N, C-alpha and C positions, 0 to 999 in steps of 0.2 A: 473355631471348631477344631477339636483335637482329632488327628487323622492317623489311624493305624497304618503302619507299613511305609510311613513317609518321614522325611526329614523335616523338621519345623523349627523355626526360631521362636522361642517362647521366653517369657519373662519370669524371673524369680519373684514369687509373691509371698512366700512364707518359708521360714527357716525352722526345722525341727532337729532333734538330736541324731536322727538317722538319715538326714538329707535335706532336700529342699523341695518345695512344691512349685510346679511351673504352671503358667496359664498364659493366655493370649494378652490379658490385661489384668490389673488388680481387681477389677469388677467381675471378671469372668467367673461363671459358676463351675465350669469344667476345669479341674486341676489334675495334674499327674506328677507323681513322685520321681525325683531324680536322686537316686541313693548318694550317700555321702562320699563314697569312693569315686563317684563319677563327676562330682562337682569341680569344675575348673578353679584352680587356685586363684584366690583374690576376688571371686565373684560374690557379690552381695545383692541385698534386696533391690528390686527394680531393674537390675541388669539382665541382659539377654544372653541366652545360650541356645546354640543349635543342637538339637537332640533328634534321636530316632525313636518312634513310639511302637511298642509291641507288648505282648503279655508274658509275664514271667511264668515260672513252673506251676504256679498256683493260680494261673489264669487271671491275675491281677493287672491292670493297665500300669505300665511302667515305662520310663524313658532311659536312654543311655547316650552318652556322648561317643560311644564307640561306633565305627563306621561299618555297617553291614555290607556284605558283598552283593546284596540284591535289595531293591526297594520296589514299592508298588508301581506297576506300569513298565518295569524293565524285565529283561531276561538275562540269565547268567548261567554259566555252568558251575555247579557246586558238587563238591566231593561227598560221597555217601559215607557217613561215619558208621552207621549201624543199620540193621534190618531186624524187625520183629514180625510177629503175625499180623500186625495191623498196617505195616507199611515200612518206609525208610526214614531215616533221620539224616539231615544234611548239615554239614558245617558250613555256616554262613557268616562266620566272624563274630557271633555273639555267644554269650555264655550258654543260653538255651538253644539247642539245635532245632532246626526247621523240619517240621514233619511233612513227609510226602506220602499220602495215603496210597494204597494199592490201586484204588479206583481212579487215581490221577496219573498212574504210570502207563505210558503207551507201550513199553516193554519192561519187564521185570529187571530191577537193578540189584546189584550186589555191593558190599562194602569195597570201597576203592574206585567205583565207577564215578564218572563226571557227567551226569545228565544235564541237559539245558532245561531250565525250570522258570516259571513265573510265579508271582505271588498272587493269592486270592484269600478272601475271608470265607471261612466255612459257615455253616448254619448257626454255630455257637459264637461267632464273631471273632474267631482265632485266626491268626495268620498261618496259611499252609502253602505247600508248593504244588504246582502241577506241571506235568510234562506236555500237556495240551497248550503249546505256546503260539499257535498260528495267529490268534487275534492280538497277541501282545507284541509281535514283531513290528518294526518300523518300516515304512515304505518310503522314507525320506533319505535314502542312501545317496552318497556322493559319486557313485560309480556310473560310468558310462559304457556304451557298447565297446567290446574288445578289451576292456580292463581285465586284468588278472585278480581274482579274489580268493579268499580262503573261507570255507563254511563248514558248519557242523550239520550233518544230516540227521534230523530229528524224527522223520516219519517217511515211509514209503507207501504209496498208493499204486497198486498194480496197473490201474487204468490211466493215472495221470503222470506219475513219475516220482522222483525223490524231492521231498520238501527240505529246503536248506536255510539255515540261519547264517547268513554271511556276517562275519565278525561277531557272531553269536547274538545279532540283534536286527539285521535286515532281512526282510522276506524275499526268498528266492525259491526257484523250482528248477530241477534238472528234468526236462520233459522226458517221457518214456522213450521217445526215439533216440535221445542222447545218453541213455543209460548203458554204459559199457564197463565191462570188467566187474570187479567185486564191490558193489555198491550196497551198503547196508546201514540201518540206523546206529547212531553212535559213531560213525566214521567222520573223520575230518578230511575234506577234500580240497585240492586246488582246482579252480575252474576258470573258464573264460566267460565273460558277459557276452551273450549273444543278442539280448534285447532288453531294453528298459520299457516296461509296459506303461500305458497311460496312467494307471493307478500307482505307479512307482515301483511295483514289484519286478524282480529281475528274472530273466530266463538265463540258465547257465548251460555250459557244456563242458564235460571233462575231456573233450577231444580238441585237438588243435584245428586250425584252418586246414582245408583239404591238402594243400600242397606240403604243408609241414607235417600233417598226420600221415601222409603217405610215406614219408621218410621214416618216421617212427614205426609204422606198420611193417615196412620192409625190413627194419632192423629186428623187430619182434619175430618175424618169420625166420630170419636167420638164426636167432637165439633158440627158436623152437627146433629148427633143423639140428642144431648142435646137440640139443637135448635128446633127439630122436636118432643119434648116430648118423646124421647126414641125410635121412630120408623121412619125410612126413608120410604117414599112411593114409593120406587123402589128398584130393586136389580141390581146385575151385569149382569142381562139379559136385562136390559134397553138399549135403543139405544145409540150409542156413543155421539149423539147430546144432549140428556138429561143429560147423565153423566157429559159431559164437562160443560153444562150450570150450573148445580146444584153444581159441586165439583171443576171445573177447572182442572180435571184430564182427561187423555185419558181412553178409556175403559179397556185397559190392566193394566194400573196403579191402576185403581179402583179395578179391580179383584185381583191384587196382595195384595192390602191393605186389602180387605175384607177377602181374604184367610188367611192373617196373624192374623187378629182379630178372625176369626172363630177358627183357630187352638189354639189360646190363650184362647178360651172360653169367649171372651168378647162380642160376638153377636151370634145370631141365625137368620137363613134366612127362612122366611116364604113366601108363594105365593104373599102375599100382600106387602111384603117389608122386610127391615132388622130391627131387633129389638135388643136393648141393653139389655144384661144380667146383 
C-alpha cells in the first residue's frame, strides 16, 4: 500500500521517458511516478529505491528521493516562507511548499517564523501542516527527574500552564504554578524536569531548586536595586501581583531572597521601600 507522507522502499516496475514507476511489487496495482531527475544513477528494473510520497502542484501522487524535514507521525519546526489569505506555506525541503491553513494555526504566523508542526491529510487527501501537535508528540523521552532540557512552547492554557515540546518532539508541561517571567508561545526555554508521569509525559520548571533559586533571586533583586538607583519603591509586604509584575517571582520567593540579603547586610527595609546598603 502506498502511504502519503511516509518514506517507503519501493521497486522499479516500469521505465518511461520522464522517469520510472515504483510499486511494492511487479504485480501491485498501485504505482507512483519517480521523475527522471530523481532516479538514482544505475538503478534499473526490479531494483529498490527509498522514496517519500506526496502530491505535486497538480495534486498528482508523486515520489521523491529528496529527504523532507517532516514525515507523518513526527513533529518539526519549519520556516514560514510565505503567507496568503488562505494560510501559510512552509519550507520542508521539497520543491512544493507545505500548506498550513489558518484553521490549523494556534497563533498567527508570519514569514520567517518557525512554528512547530505535524502532518495530516485534509479532506481532499492532501498533506497539510497543523500547529495542533499535542497528540503527535512522543511520551518516550530519555529524560529523568532533575535533567536539564530545552523545549519549544507551543501552547499556553491559563488553567494548566505552558505546553512544551522538549527537543521539538517529547510531550511536557510547565504547570501553572511553575510559570515565571516571560512565558509565551513560540519561545524556546531551558528547564528542569521535576517529574516523569506514569504516561511518560514530563513536568518541567524554569526555576532552579530552592537553594539555588534563592541565590539567583537575590542577585535579581540587587540588579533591580541598581536599575532603581538603589531603592525599590516597594517591600515584601506589597501585593503578590505587584511583586510578580516587577520581579517575576512569587511573594514567598521574593520574601526569601529579601531575607537572605537582609541577613547578609546587603539591604535595609524602610517603610517606603528596600534600600541597598
